[in-house]
C-alpha positions in Angstrom: -43.4 35.5 83.9 -42.2 34.9 80.5 -39.7 32.1 79.8 -36.7 33.1 77.8 -35.0 30.5 75.7 -31.4 31.1 75.0 -29.9 29.9 71.8 -26.3 29.3 72.9 -25.5 26.3 70.7 -26.6 23.7 68.1 -29.0 20.9 68.7 -28.0 17.4 68.0 -30.3 17.3 65.0 -28.6 20.3 63.4 -25.2 18.7 64.0 -26.4 15.4 62.5 -27.8 17.1 59.4 -24.6 19.1 58.9 -22.5 16.0 59.2 -24.6 14.2 56.6 -24.4 17.1 54.2 -20.6 17.3 54.7 -20.2 13.5 54.2 -22.2 13.6 50.9 -20.2 16.5 49.7 -16.9 14.8 50.4 -18.1 11.6 48.6 -19.0 13.7 45.5 -15.6 15.3 45.6 -13.9 11.9 45.8 -15.9 10.7 42.8 -14.8 13.7 40.8 -11.2 13.1 41.8 -11.4 9.5 40.6 -12.9 10.7 37.2 -10.1 13.2 36.9 -7.5 10.6 37.6 -9.0 8.3 34.9 -9.0 11.2 32.5 -5.4 12.1 33.2 -4.4 8.4 32.7 -6.2 8.3 29.3 -4.6 11.6 28.2 -1.1 10.4 29.2 -1.5 7.1 27.3 -3.0 8.7 24.3 -0.2 11.2 24.1 2.4 8.5 24.5 0.8 6.4 21.8 0.6 9.3 19.4 4.3 10.0 20.0 5.1 6.3 19.4 3.1 6.2 16.2 4.9 9.3 14.9 8.2 7.8 15.9 7.4 4.6 13.9 6.4 6.7 10.8 9.7 8.5 11.0 11.6 5.3 11.4 9.9 3.8 8.3 10.5 7.0 6.4 14.2 7.1 7.1 15.0 3.3 6.9 13.0 2.8 3.7 12.2 -0.7 5.2 8.5 -0.8 4.1 7.5 -4.0 5.8 4.4 -4.5 8.0 4.9 -5.6 11.6 4.1 -5.4 15.2 6.1 -4.4 18.2 5.6 -3.2 21.8 7.1 -0.3 23.7 6.5 -0.2 27.4 2.8 -1.1 27.8 1.8 0.1 24.3 1.6 -2.3 21.4 2.0 -0.9 17.8 0.9 -2.7 14.7 1.5 -1.2 11.2 0.5 -2.2 7.7 2.3 -1.0 4.6 0.6 -1.0 1.2 1.4 0.4 -2.3 -1.5 2.6 -3.5 0.6 3.7 -6.5 4.2 3.6 -7.7 6.6 5.6 -5.5 4.1 5.9 -2.7 3.5 3.8 0.4 0.5 4.0 2.7 1.3 3.2 6.3 -1.6 2.5 8.7 -0.4 2.3 12.4 -2.5 1.4 15.4 -1.3 1.7 19.0 -3.2 -0.3 21.7 -3.0 -0.2 25.4 -5.0 -1.3 28.5 -6.4 1.4 30.8 -6.7 1.0 34.6 -9.9 -1.0 34.3 -8.4 -3.4 31.8 -10.3 -2.0 28.8 -8.3 -2.0 25.5 -8.0 1.5 24.0 -6.6 2.4 20.6 -5.1 5.3 18.7 -4.5 5.1 15.0 -2.9 7.1 12.2 -2.5 6.8 8.4 0.5 8.3 6.6 1.7 8.4 3.0 5.4 8.1 2.4 7.1 8.8 -0.9 9.6 6.1 -1.9 12.3 6.0 -4.6 11.6 2.3 -5.5 8.5 0.7 -6.8 
């Protein structure tokens, strides 16, 4: 007589291996999600800082108050320096700084030239 083995289910080893593979896959997905969240936070802050830099340039251009300074909007600090490279021209260097979720200081900077009527 021949013994016939029926394969009606999974062995405990097969279940254990599949659970381990599933757990490792989920941990990798969680890591990718955290990296995506950090990237989204950086992108959001970089966009906000660029908008604030452009806003300050327009403010200096319209007010004609060419004085260096520092201010803070929400969690982003702006610092700008105004210099005179030639008559009727002002160079404005603006740097926006903020802390990311890990406490690291990140910066975004821009340089603009503004024509002025006075020397």
